[in-house]
N, C-alpha and C positions, 0 to 999 in steps of 0.2 A: 277475737274473743273465742270463736269456735275452736281454733287451733289450741288455745290455752286450755280449754275444757278437755280436748282430746288428750293433751299431755297429762292432765290431772287424772283422767281415767286410766291411762297407761300406768301411772304411779300407783294408783289404787289397786290395779290388777297385780302389780308386783307384790304388794302387801298381801293380797289374797293368796298368791302362790306360796309366799312364806308361811301364811297361816295354815294352808293345806298341808304343806310339808311338815310343819310342826305336829299336826295331828298324826300323820303317819310315823314320824320319828319317835313320838311318845306312845305309839300304839293306842291312840285315843279314839280310834274310829268308831267304836261302839260304846264310848263312855256316856253318850246320850243315845239310848237304844231305840227311840221312836223317831218318826219323821212323817209329816213336816212339823209335828209338835215336839216339844222338849219336855219329857217326863209329864206329858199330858197338858202342859201349858202352851198357850200361844207363844211362838218363838220370841215375839217382841215384848212379851210380858213376863217371861221367865225370870224369877227373882234373882237379882245379882248375888244375894246371900248364898245361892246354890251353885255359883260359878266357882267351884273348887276343884283342885287337882286337875285331872285330865278333862273334866267337864268344861273347864275354862277354854281349853284348846279347841274342842269340838264345837261348843256353842259359839265361841268367838268366831270361828271359821264360818259358821252359818250366818252370823250377823254381817260379817264383812262381805260375804258372797251376796247377801240380799242388797247391801248398799251398792255394790258394783252392778248388780242387775238393775237397780233403780237408775243409776247413772247412765247405763247403756240405753234404757228407754228414753231418757232425756236426749242422749246423743242421736238416736235414730230419728226422733221427732224433729230435733234441731236441724239435722241434715236434710230431712225431707222438706222443711219449710224454707231453709236459707241457702241450700247448696244447688247451684245451677247444673252441675254435672250429674246426669241421671244415674250413671254407673256407680257413682260414689254414694248416692242416696241408697241404692240397693245394697251397697257394701255395708252401710249402717244397719239395714234390715238383717243382713246375714250375721252381723255381730250380735244383734238382739236374739236371733234364732239360736246362735251358738251358746249364748249365756243361759237361755232357757233350757236347752238340752243339757247343758252342764249341770244346772240345778237338779234336773230330773235324774241324771246319772249319779249325782251325789246322794240323792235320796235312795236310789236303788242299792247303792253300796251298803247303806245301813239296813234297809229292809231285807236284803238277802245275805247279811252277815259278811260283808267284805269279800265277795268273790273276786279272785285276782283279775279275771278278764274284765269285769266291770270297773274295778278300781283303776286298772291300767288305761282303759278307755277314758275314764274320768280325767286322768292325768294328761293323756294325749290331747283331749278336746280343750283342756285348759290352755295348752300351748297354742292351739289353733286360734282360740278366742284372743289370747294375748297378741298373737301375730296380726290379727285383724285390727285390734286397737292401735298397734304400732303403725300399720299401713295407713289407717285413716288419719292418724296424727301427721304422718309424712305428707299425705296427699293434700291436707288442709294447710300445710305450712306455707309461709310467704315465699320461701326459696323455691319450692316445687312449682308454685303457680306462676312465679315471675320469670323463671328461667326460660330462655329461648334456645339454649344450647342442647342439641339432641346428641347424646353420646351413642355411638354405634360401634362397639368393640365386641365382636362375636366371641372372641376367646375369653375375655373377661366375663362376659355374660354367661358363658358355659361354666366357667370356674366358680363364679359367685352362686349361680343357681345350684350347681352340684354340691357346693359347700353347705348351703342352707338345707338342702334335702338330707345331707349326711348328718348335720347337727340335729335336725328333728328326729331322724331315725335313731340316733344315739340317745336322745331324750326318751324315746319309747322303750329302748332296751333298758335304760336306767330305771324307768317306771316299772317295767316287768320285774327287774331284779328286786326293787324295793317291795313290791306287792306280792312277791312269791317268797319273801324272807331269805333271799340269796345275797344280801349285802355283805355278809361275812363268810360266804361259802368258800372263798379263798382268803384266809385270815392274815396273810403277810403281804408286804409290799416293799420294794418293787418286784421281788421274786414271788413265785407261786408255789407254795409248799416246798420252798427252798430250791426250786428249779425255774428255768426260763418258761417252760410250759408245764402245766400240772401233770403229775405222774399218775393220777387217777381221776375218774370222771363220774359225775352224776348230773342231773338236770340243773341243780343250783350252780354247780361249778361251771357248767357250760354257759349259762346265762351271764355269770359274773365274768368269765373269760371273754365272752363276746363284748361285754361293756368295756373291758380294758383294751381290747383290740380296736374297738370302735373309737375310743379316745385317741389312739395313735392315728387312725385314719382321718379323723376330724382335724387333728392338729396339722397333719400334712396338707389337707385341703385348705385350711385357713392360711397356712404359710404360703401355699401356691397362689391363692387369690391375692394375698397381700403383696407378694413379690410382683405379680402382674400389675397391680395398681401402682406400686412405687417405680417400676421400670418404665411404664407407659403413660402414666397420668399423674406424676408427682406434683404437678402444678395445679391439681384440682382438689381443693380441700374437702369438697363434698364426697370425694372418694377416699382420700388419704386418711381423713379423720375416722370413719368407721373401720377402715382397714387396720389402723393402729390400735383402735379400741378392741378389735377382735383379737389381736395378738396379746394384749394385756389381759383380757378376760379369759382367754383359753389357758394362759399360764396360771391364773388364779384358780381356774376350775380344776386343772390337773392337780394343783397343790391341795385343794380342798378334798378332792377324791382320795388322794393318798392319806390325808389326815383323817378322813372318815374311817378308813380301814385301821390305821395305826391307833386311833382313839377308841376303837371298838364301837363304832357308830355312835359317837357322842351326838345327842339329838340336835344341838344347835349347829355343830359343824355339818352334820348330815343335811340339815335344812338349808343352810346357806349354800351347800353344794347344789341342791335342787334349784334354788333361786338363781345362782350364778349360771346354771345351764340355760335358764330362760334368758338371762342377760346376754349370753353368748349368741343366742339366736337373733337378738334384736339388731345389732349392727350388720350381721350377715344378711338379714332380710332387707334392711335399708340399702345396703350395697347392691343387692340383687335387683331391687325395684328400680334403683337409679340406672342400672345397666339396661333395663327393659324399657326405660322411659320413652325412647324413640318409637317403640311399638304402640304407645298410647296415642300418638299422633294427634288427631283432631279432638280426642276426648280430653286431653290434658293441656295441650298447647294451643292457645288462642292468640290471634294477632292483637297487638296493642290497638286500642281505640285510636282511630285516625291514621294508623300506619297503612301504607299501601299494600295490597295483596296482589301477587302476580298471577294472572290468569292467562295462560299461553304466553304471549309476549307483551301483553297489555297490563299496566298497573292500574288497579281501580281502588278507590278509597274503601277502607274497612269499616264495617259497622258493628255495633254491639259492644259488649264489654270485653275487657282484656282477660 
């Protein structure tokens, strides 16, 4: 039941990321100019008759964020009461701290009139919170708790970890591009001002160019990690499934990125591009955590109840839960 709740929270967080991206794509960040109130009303009593035009996107984003925050409180309490692994209980507390900080950053973006640095930090922390919910959902899954097979492939671990870091870095560059208004600084695709490399530069062009180069680097990283999985661990579905999903999602993400430029930043295409970026991060994170599973040792792998535990050369009965 706890695992199902974690999955539900992950799904709600995806919806929250979509809602937040729609706010930015529609330039609706200041359509509700006060915070934590909405035009002087309590956020939860703000009349639906006033949810019009861009106010719908901004106020809807606040309500969805509040719901995710409430669900995260429930998760943290549930983990603390029912989860025997102490480190996982504290991970739930970390998720709660992240969502509180995220709400405060969201408020600051309004109060200080959308400063790019704060808005970018707001976007970056959203991905960290999302990653925490994905990790908790993985750690509470029956497959994670039941598995006794400890994968120890240093090369795959390096590739998967590097790929996850690259994806998150690319998301930060994309957030910087969005919040500095550089989404169309290079207005054509696949060329750049008709050339392979821009023939003139400014800050916006540099950020946009970095995002395109980053997309190429991330794609290479994903292809390398997937190739390692399929060449060395093709009989392990817990690795091949996220690797295959990574390849599908990165292809969709590159396509959405191209369509964002070609459509002149259509709000919905742009927003789905943001959401797909978060979705690319998910299987990469899952793959990374599974390659690090052997390092969790005693924290995550417990002997089955009644199974013998080897101490030196002597087998003794195990006690406690599996």
